[in-house]
Residue frames as a rotation matrix with the C-alpha (Angstrom) as fourth column:
UNK 1
0.748 0.603 -0.277 -34.37
0.426 -0.757 -0.496 -23.83
-0.509 0.253 -0.823 -51.14
UNK 2
-0.198 -0.836 0.512 -32.33
0.944 -0.021 0.330 -22.70
-0.265 0.548 0.793 -54.06
UNK 3
-0.144 0.090 -0.985 -31.76
0.039 -0.995 -0.097 -19.06
-0.989 -0.052 0.139 -54.90
UNK 4
-0.134 0.055 -0.989 -31.24
-0.969 -0.215 0.120 -19.77
-0.206 0.975 0.082 -58.59
UNK 5
0.630 0.467 0.620 -32.73
-0.448 0.871 -0.201 -23.07
-0.634 -0.152 0.758 -59.68
UNK 6
0.960 -0.275 0.054 -30.33
0.203 0.548 -0.811 -23.69
0.193 0.790 0.582 -62.57
UNK 7
0.582 -0.780 0.230 -27.22
-0.791 -0.608 -0.062 -22.46
0.188 -0.146 -0.971 -60.80
UNK 8
0.523 -0.537 -0.663 -24.02
0.205 0.833 -0.513 -24.54
0.827 0.132 0.546 -60.67
UNK 9
-0.152 -0.552 0.820 -22.87
-0.691 -0.533 -0.488 -22.65
0.706 -0.641 -0.300 -57.50
UNK 10
-0.436 -0.033 -0.899 -22.19
0.255 0.954 -0.159 -25.37
0.863 -0.298 -0.407 -54.90
UNK 11
-0.823 0.129 -0.553 -23.38
0.543 -0.101 -0.833 -23.30
-0.164 -0.986 0.013 -51.88
UNK 12
-0.738 0.548 0.394 -26.67
-0.052 -0.628 0.777 -22.17
0.673 0.552 0.492 -53.29
UNK 13
0.403 0.902 -0.154 -28.71
0.189 0.083 0.978 -23.04
0.896 -0.423 -0.137 -50.23
UNK 14
-0.060 -0.366 0.929 -28.47
-0.835 -0.491 -0.247 -21.97
0.546 -0.791 -0.276 -46.56
UNK 15
0.810 0.484 0.333 -29.32
-0.587 0.666 0.460 -25.46
0.001 -0.568 0.823 -45.58
UNK 16
0.601 -0.623 -0.500 -25.91
0.151 0.703 -0.695 -26.96
0.785 0.343 0.516 -46.41
UNK 17
0.806 -0.275 -0.524 -23.54
0.573 0.140 0.808 -27.64
-0.149 -0.951 0.270 -43.48
UNK 18
-0.170 -0.939 0.300 -20.63
0.977 -0.201 -0.077 -25.98
0.132 0.280 0.951 -45.26
UNK 19
-0.090 0.217 0.972 -22.43
0.224 -0.947 0.232 -22.61
0.970 0.239 0.037 -45.35
UNK 20
0.888 0.460 -0.018 -23.36
0.091 -0.138 0.986 -22.89
0.452 -0.877 -0.164 -41.69
UNK 21
0.473 -0.802 -0.365 -19.75
0.836 0.279 0.472 -23.63
-0.277 -0.528 0.803 -40.72
UNK 22
-0.346 -0.644 0.683 -18.42
0.832 -0.547 -0.093 -20.84
0.433 0.536 0.725 -42.91
UNK 23
0.239 0.536 0.810 -20.88
0.085 -0.842 0.533 -18.34
0.967 -0.058 -0.247 -41.49
UNK 24
0.951 0.107 -0.289 -20.10
0.277 0.114 0.954 -19.39
0.135 -0.988 0.078 -37.95
UNK 25
0.117 -0.989 -0.093 -16.34
0.980 0.100 0.171 -19.07
-0.160 -0.111 0.981 -38.54
UNK 26
-0.344 -0.231 0.910 -16.76
0.548 -0.836 -0.005 -15.64
0.762 0.497 0.414 -40.04
UNK 27
0.644 0.653 0.399 -18.94
-0.007 -0.516 0.857 -14.53
0.765 -0.554 -0.327 -37.15
UNK 28
0.815 -0.384 -0.435 -16.41
0.550 0.274 0.789 -15.79
-0.184 -0.882 0.434 -34.58
UNK 29
-0.153 -0.944 0.291 -13.47
0.987 -0.161 -0.005 -14.27
0.052 0.286 0.957 -36.48
UNK 30
-0.206 0.127 0.970 -15.13
0.323 -0.927 0.190 -10.83
0.924 0.352 0.150 -36.76
UNK 31
0.763 0.568 0.309 -16.30
-0.107 -0.361 0.926 -10.76
0.638 -0.740 -0.214 -33.17
UNK 32
0.345 -0.699 -0.626 -12.90
0.862 0.500 -0.084 -11.74
0.372 -0.511 0.775 -31.67
UNK 33
-0.634 -0.591 0.498 -11.67
0.354 -0.795 -0.493 -8.07
0.687 -0.136 0.714 -31.34
UNK 34
0.072 0.753 0.654 -14.90
-0.487 -0.546 0.682 -7.23
0.871 -0.368 0.327 -29.51
UNK 35
0.811 0.186 -0.555 -14.36
0.292 0.692 0.660 -10.06
0.507 -0.697 0.507 -27.03
UNK 36
-0.076 -0.948 -0.310 -10.80
0.881 0.082 -0.465 -9.03
0.466 -0.309 0.829 -26.33
UNK 37
-0.647 -0.138 0.750 -11.80
-0.065 -0.970 -0.234 -5.48
0.760 -0.200 0.618 -25.51
UNK 38
0.384 0.880 0.278 -14.77
-0.445 -0.087 0.891 -6.52
0.809 -0.466 0.359 -23.44
UNK 39
0.732 -0.115 -0.671 -12.62
0.512 0.743 0.431 -8.78
0.449 -0.660 0.603 -21.22
UNK 40
-0.355 -0.867 0.351 -10.04
0.320 -0.465 -0.825 -6.04
0.879 -0.181 0.442 -20.42
UNK 41
-0.237 0.233 -0.943 -10.14
0.969 -0.018 -0.248 -5.05
-0.075 -0.972 -0.221 -16.71
UNK 42
0.688 0.615 0.386 -11.93
0.630 -0.769 0.103 -1.76
0.360 0.172 -0.917 -16.06
UNK 43
0.873 -0.396 -0.285 -8.97
-0.076 -0.687 0.723 -0.40
-0.482 -0.609 -0.630 -14.10
UNK 44
0.527 -0.688 0.498 -6.46
0.849 0.446 -0.283 -1.05
-0.027 0.573 0.819 -16.91
UNK 45
0.496 -0.411 0.765 -5.41
0.117 -0.841 -0.528 2.66
0.860 0.351 -0.369 -17.12
UNK 46
0.825 -0.194 0.531 -4.52
-0.565 -0.321 0.760 2.55
0.023 -0.927 -0.375 -13.39
UNK 47
0.744 -0.594 0.305 -2.04
0.464 0.788 0.404 -0.26
-0.480 -0.159 0.863 -14.19
UNK 48
0.453 -0.595 0.664 -0.17
0.701 -0.221 -0.677 2.08
0.550 0.773 0.317 -16.51
UNK 49
0.744 -0.172 0.646 0.49
-0.404 -0.886 0.229 4.58
0.533 -0.431 -0.728 -13.76
UNK 50
-0.348 -0.936 -0.058 3.59
-0.400 0.204 -0.893 4.33
0.848 -0.288 -0.445 -11.65
UNK 51
0.230 0.449 -0.864 3.11
0.584 0.646 0.491 1.98
0.779 -0.617 -0.113 -8.70
UNK 52
0.844 0.110 0.526 2.88
-0.331 -0.665 0.670 3.53
0.423 -0.739 -0.524 -5.26
UNK 53
-0.181 -0.981 0.068 6.16
-0.668 0.072 -0.740 3.46
0.721 -0.179 -0.669 -3.37
UNK 54
0.317 0.276 -0.907 6.46
0.318 0.870 0.376 0.38
0.893 -0.408 0.188 -1.24
UNK 55
0.700 -0.046 0.713 6.54
-0.651 -0.451 0.611 0.83
0.293 -0.891 -0.345 2.50
UNK 56
-0.458 -0.862 -0.218 9.56
-0.598 0.480 -0.641 -0.64
0.657 -0.163 -0.736 4.22
UNK 57
0.015 0.458 -0.889 8.72
0.387 0.817 0.428 -3.63
0.922 -0.351 -0.165 6.38
UNK 58
0.597 0.291 0.747 7.59
-0.480 -0.617 0.623 -2.65
0.642 -0.731 -0.229 9.86
UNK 59
-0.418 -0.718 -0.557 10.12
0.240 0.504 -0.830 -3.24
0.876 -0.480 -0.038 12.60
UNK 60
0.510 0.769 0.386 8.17
-0.261 -0.289 0.921 -3.65
0.820 -0.570 0.053 15.81
UNK 61
-0.024 -0.598 -0.801 11.07
0.814 0.454 -0.363 -4.32
0.581 -0.661 0.476 18.14
UNK 62
0.694 0.316 -0.647 11.12
0.688 -0.559 0.464 -2.13
-0.215 -0.767 -0.605 21.23
UNK 63
-0.186 -0.879 -0.439 14.43
0.543 -0.465 0.699 -0.59
-0.819 -0.109 0.564 20.23
UNK 64
-0.749 -0.049 0.661 13.23
0.645 -0.281 0.710 0.32
0.151 0.958 0.243 16.72
UNK 65
0.309 0.937 0.161 9.98
0.784 -0.347 0.514 1.75
0.538 -0.033 -0.843 18.05
UNK 66
0.462 -0.215 -0.861 11.91
0.656 -0.570 0.495 3.79
-0.597 -0.793 -0.122 20.62
UNK 67
-0.646 -0.763 0.023 14.09
0.537 -0.433 0.724 5.20
-0.542 0.480 0.690 17.84
UNK 68
-0.492 0.555 0.671 11.02
0.683 -0.232 0.692 6.03
0.540 0.799 -0.265 15.75
UNK 69
0.567 0.716 -0.407 9.23
0.805 -0.376 0.459 7.67
0.176 -0.588 -0.790 18.70
UNK 70
0.179 -0.583 -0.792 12.28
0.596 -0.577 0.559 9.75
-0.783 -0.572 0.244 19.59
UNK 71
-0.806 -0.518 0.285 12.63
0.523 -0.398 0.754 10.98
-0.277 0.757 0.592 16.00
UNK 72
-0.002 0.890 0.455 9.03
0.934 -0.161 0.320 12.29
0.358 0.426 -0.831 15.84
UNK 73
-0.612 -0.028 0.791 8.12
-0.109 -0.987 -0.120 15.98
0.783 -0.160 0.601 16.30
UNK 74
-0.973 0.139 0.186 6.41
-0.188 -0.005 -0.982 16.67
-0.135 -0.990 0.031 19.59
UNK 75
-0.215 0.972 -0.099 2.88
-0.934 -0.234 -0.269 16.92
-0.284 0.035 0.958 18.24
UNK 76
0.205 0.236 -0.950 3.13
-0.657 0.753 0.045 13.56
0.726 0.615 0.309 16.47
UNK 77
-0.762 -0.532 -0.370 4.88
-0.060 0.626 -0.778 11.98
0.645 -0.571 -0.509 19.46
UNK 78
-0.805 0.481 0.348 2.08
-0.483 -0.190 -0.854 13.04
-0.345 -0.856 0.386 21.75
UNK 79
0.133 0.866 -0.483 -0.58
-0.989 0.150 -0.004 11.70
0.069 0.478 0.876 19.31
UNK 80
-0.074 -0.262 -0.962 1.16
-0.359 0.907 -0.219 8.33
0.930 0.329 -0.161 19.21
UNK 81
-0.950 -0.305 -0.071 1.55
-0.020 0.284 -0.959 8.09
0.313 -0.909 -0.276 23.00
UNK 82
-0.529 0.822 0.212 -2.09
-0.718 -0.300 -0.628 9.08
-0.452 -0.484 0.749 23.53
UNK 83
0.165 0.643 -0.748 -3.21
-0.896 0.414 0.158 6.39
0.411 0.644 0.645 21.08
UNK 84
-0.171 -0.232 -0.958 -1.62
0.106 0.962 -0.251 3.62
0.980 -0.144 -0.140 23.14
UNK 85
0.721 0.626 0.296 -3.37
-0.180 -0.244 0.953 3.31
0.669 -0.741 -0.064 26.57
UNK 86
0.696 -0.457 -0.554 -0.44
0.717 0.493 0.493 1.78
0.048 -0.740 0.671 28.42
UNK 87
-0.400 -0.860 0.317 2.03
0.834 -0.484 -0.263 4.45
0.379 0.159 0.912 27.30
UNK 88
-0.117 0.447 0.887 -0.48
-0.054 -0.895 0.444 7.17
0.992 0.004 0.129 28.02
UNK 89
0.873 0.440 -0.209 -1.13
0.144 0.177 0.974 5.78
0.465 -0.881 0.091 31.51
UNK 90
0.188 -0.885 -0.427 2.61
0.975 0.220 -0.028 5.80
0.118 -0.411 0.904 32.24
UNK 91
-0.704 -0.432 0.563 2.78
0.436 -0.889 -0.138 9.53
0.561 0.148 0.815 31.49
UNK 92
0.123 0.843 0.523 -0.60
-0.158 -0.503 0.849 10.38
0.980 -0.187 0.071 33.03
UNK 93
0.435 -0.005 -0.901 0.52
0.779 0.505 0.373 8.79
0.453 -0.863 0.223 36.31
UNK 94
-0.486 -0.713 -0.505 2.60
0.863 -0.481 -0.151 11.93
-0.135 -0.510 0.850 36.89
UNK 95
0.368 0.745 -0.557 -0.18
0.613 -0.645 -0.457 14.41
-0.699 -0.173 -0.694 35.94
UNK 96
0.994 0.059 0.095 0.48
0.111 -0.653 -0.749 17.59
0.018 0.755 -0.656 33.99
UNK 97
0.426 -0.904 -0.020 4.09
-0.742 -0.362 0.564 17.68
-0.517 -0.225 -0.826 35.19
UNK 98
0.045 -0.341 0.939 4.57
0.237 0.916 0.322 14.25
-0.970 0.209 0.122 33.55
UNK 99
0.659 0.265 0.704 3.61
0.732 -0.010 -0.681 15.65
-0.174 0.964 -0.201 30.18
UNK 100
0.928 -0.369 -0.043 5.76
-0.371 -0.922 -0.111 18.74
0.001 0.119 -0.993 30.69
UNK 101
0.163 -0.892 0.421 8.75
-0.503 0.292 0.814 16.58
-0.849 -0.344 -0.401 31.58
UNK 102
0.153 -0.064 0.986 8.17
0.597 0.802 -0.041 14.24
-0.788 0.595 0.160 28.64
UNK 103
0.953 0.224 0.202 7.88
0.295 -0.549 -0.782 17.20
-0.064 0.805 -0.589 26.25
UNK 104
0.623 -0.780 -0.052 11.39
-0.772 -0.624 0.122 18.33
-0.128 -0.036 -0.991 27.27
UNK 105
-0.231 -0.826 0.514 12.98
-0.782 0.472 0.408 14.88
-0.580 -0.307 -0.755 27.55
UNK 106
0.677 0.622 0.394 11.10
-0.341 0.740 -0.580 12.52
-0.652 0.258 0.713 25.13
UNK 107
0.735 -0.434 -0.521 14.01
-0.517 0.137 -0.845 12.35
0.438 0.890 -0.124 22.68
UNK 108
-0.372 -0.928 0.016 16.33
-0.681 0.261 -0.684 10.98
0.630 -0.265 -0.730 25.37
UNK 109
0.049 0.454 0.890 13.83
-0.937 0.330 -0.116 9.06
-0.347 -0.828 0.442 27.54
UNK 110
-0.907 -0.413 -0.082 14.37
-0.417 0.856 0.305 5.28
-0.055 0.311 -0.949 27.47
UNK 111
-0.025 0.995 -0.100 11.05
-0.993 -0.036 -0.115 4.15
-0.118 0.096 0.988 25.99
UNK 112
-0.360 -0.123 -0.925 12.11
-0.542 0.834 0.100 0.56
0.760 0.537 -0.367 25.16
UNK 113
-1.000 0.004 -0.002 11.23
0.004 0.579 -0.815 -0.69
-0.003 -0.815 -0.579 28.68
UNK 114
-0.370 0.921 -0.120 7.72
-0.527 -0.315 -0.789 0.65
-0.765 -0.229 0.602 28.32
UNK 115
0.085 0.375 -0.923 7.43
-0.994 0.096 -0.052 -0.77
0.069 0.922 0.381 24.83
UNK 116
-0.806 -0.440 -0.396 8.63
-0.407 0.898 -0.168 -4.21
0.429 0.026 -0.903 25.92
UNK 117
-0.788 0.544 0.288 5.56
-0.133 0.306 -0.943 -4.54
-0.601 -0.781 -0.169 28.07
UNK 118
0.072 0.819 -0.570 3.31
-0.883 -0.213 -0.418 -4.30
-0.464 0.533 0.707 25.01
UNK 119
0.212 -0.015 0.977 2.40
0.208 0.978 -0.030 -7.47
-0.955 0.210 0.210 23.21
UNK 120
-0.664 -0.635 0.396 3.58
0.458 0.074 0.886 -8.01
-0.592 0.769 0.241 19.64
UNK 121
-0.052 0.749 0.660 0.25
0.987 -0.061 0.147 -7.07
0.150 0.660 -0.736 18.06
UNK 122
0.806 0.352 -0.475 0.12
0.481 -0.858 0.181 -3.73
-0.344 -0.375 -0.861 19.91
UNK 123
-0.074 -0.909 -0.411 3.72
0.112 -0.417 0.902 -2.98
-0.991 0.020 0.133 18.86
UNK 124
-0.647 -0.092 0.757 2.83
0.739 0.171 0.652 -3.68
-0.189 0.981 -0.043 15.23
UNK 125
0.452 0.862 0.228 -0.19
0.879 -0.475 0.053 -1.32
0.153 0.176 -0.972 15.56
UNK 126
0.606 -0.286 -0.742 2.05
0.253 -0.815 0.521 1.31
-0.754 -0.503 -0.422 17.13
UNK 127
-0.529 -0.842 0.108 4.60
0.319 -0.079 0.945 0.96
-0.786 0.534 0.310 14.27
UNK 128
-0.337 0.492 0.803 1.83
0.925 0.016 0.379 1.31
0.174 0.870 -0.461 11.72
UNK 129
0.716 0.610 -0.341 0.46
0.679 -0.722 0.133 4.36
-0.165 -0.327 -0.931 13.54
UNK 130
0.174 -0.771 -0.613 3.90
0.163 -0.591 0.790 6.02
-0.971 -0.238 0.023 13.56
UNK 131
-0.712 -0.489 0.504 4.45
0.524 0.107 0.845 5.29
-0.467 0.866 0.180 9.88
UNK 132
0.024 0.827 0.562 1.01
0.978 -0.136 0.159 6.54
0.208 0.545 -0.812 8.88
UNK 133
0.756 0.254 -0.604 1.37
0.465 -0.857 0.222 9.78
-0.461 -0.448 -0.766 10.85
UNK 134
-0.179 -0.897 -0.403 4.79
0.137 -0.429 0.893 10.46
-0.974 0.105 0.200 9.41
UNK 135
-0.642 0.000 0.767 3.49
0.760 0.135 0.636 9.92
-0.103 0.991 -0.087 5.86
UNK 136
0.435 0.877 0.203 0.58
0.885 -0.458 0.084 12.28
0.167 0.143 -0.976 6.47
UNK 137
0.684 -0.241 -0.689 2.89
0.219 -0.832 0.509 14.90
-0.696 -0.499 -0.517 7.94
UNK 138
0.939 -0.344 -0.027 5.20
-0.106 -0.214 -0.971 14.51
0.328 0.914 -0.237 4.94
UNK 139
0.331 -0.857 0.395 8.12
-0.873 -0.119 0.473 13.50
-0.358 -0.501 -0.788 7.15
UNK 140
0.183 -0.368 -0.912 10.56
-0.551 0.730 -0.405 10.83
0.814 0.576 -0.070 5.98
UNK 141
0.990 0.141 -0.019 10.75
-0.072 0.612 0.787 7.83
0.122 -0.778 0.616 8.29
UNK 142
0.447 -0.883 0.143 14.21
-0.692 -0.240 0.681 7.43
-0.566 -0.403 -0.719 9.93
UNK 143
0.116 -0.432 0.894 14.92
0.291 0.876 0.385 4.23
-0.950 0.216 0.228 7.94
UNK 144
0.500 0.181 0.847 14.26
0.852 0.073 -0.518 5.90
-0.156 0.981 -0.117 4.67
UNK 145
0.912 -0.213 -0.350 16.25
-0.183 -0.976 0.117 9.09
-0.367 -0.043 -0.929 5.36
UNK 146
0.703 -0.708 -0.068 19.42
0.105 0.197 -0.975 9.42
0.704 0.678 0.213 3.29
UNK 147
0.657 -0.584 -0.476 22.59
0.680 0.188 0.708 8.76
-0.324 -0.789 0.521 5.28
UNK 148
0.872 -0.413 0.264 24.96
-0.226 -0.817 -0.530 11.70
0.435 0.402 -0.806 5.37
UNK 149
0.312 -0.857 -0.410 28.63
0.710 0.497 -0.498 11.11
0.631 -0.136 0.764 5.78
UNK 150
0.971 0.005 -0.239 30.29
0.186 -0.645 0.741 12.75
-0.150 -0.764 -0.628 8.73
UNK 151
0.055 -0.997 0.048 33.76
0.776 0.073 0.626 12.66
-0.628 0.003 0.778 7.21
UNK 152
0.402 0.089 -0.911 35.03
-0.164 -0.972 -0.167 15.79
-0.901 0.217 -0.376 5.55
UNK 153
0.995 0.021 0.098 36.67
0.089 0.254 -0.963 14.09
-0.045 0.967 0.251 2.63
UNK 154
0.411 -0.909 0.066 40.20
-0.858 -0.411 -0.307 14.95
0.307 0.070 -0.949 3.66
UNK 155
0.838 -0.173 -0.517 42.68
0.209 0.978 0.013 12.17
0.503 -0.119 0.856 4.11
């Protein structure tokens, strides 16, 4: 089907394979920017934001947990101890006087023996609980606290 019957134009019909290839190439070339935008992840703006600070790896050794427990304020300490049934039972065994004693002495009490009795999974959960509570309270974990020099600078 010719547009102009006496035309010398070589692509005068839509039936020729050259026209079909040319039209297909133009269509692909013009639609490429649309494809590239359509394939972008929906949360791309979130990737531009600063990444959240990485948590230090959890140290679930009894000594590390003891140090973390002793560095907590009393309210957070009591929340952590009450969340672990074995630790809570150790304190509850002495009744209300047990909690009163622990409130006064929890920073010096040797907790590592009690923590050694917990299996590794429970210690990891305890470490996670401590870290989460400290972040919610806005406290800096002991490992992340800046170290202050105790020397006066004189020689």
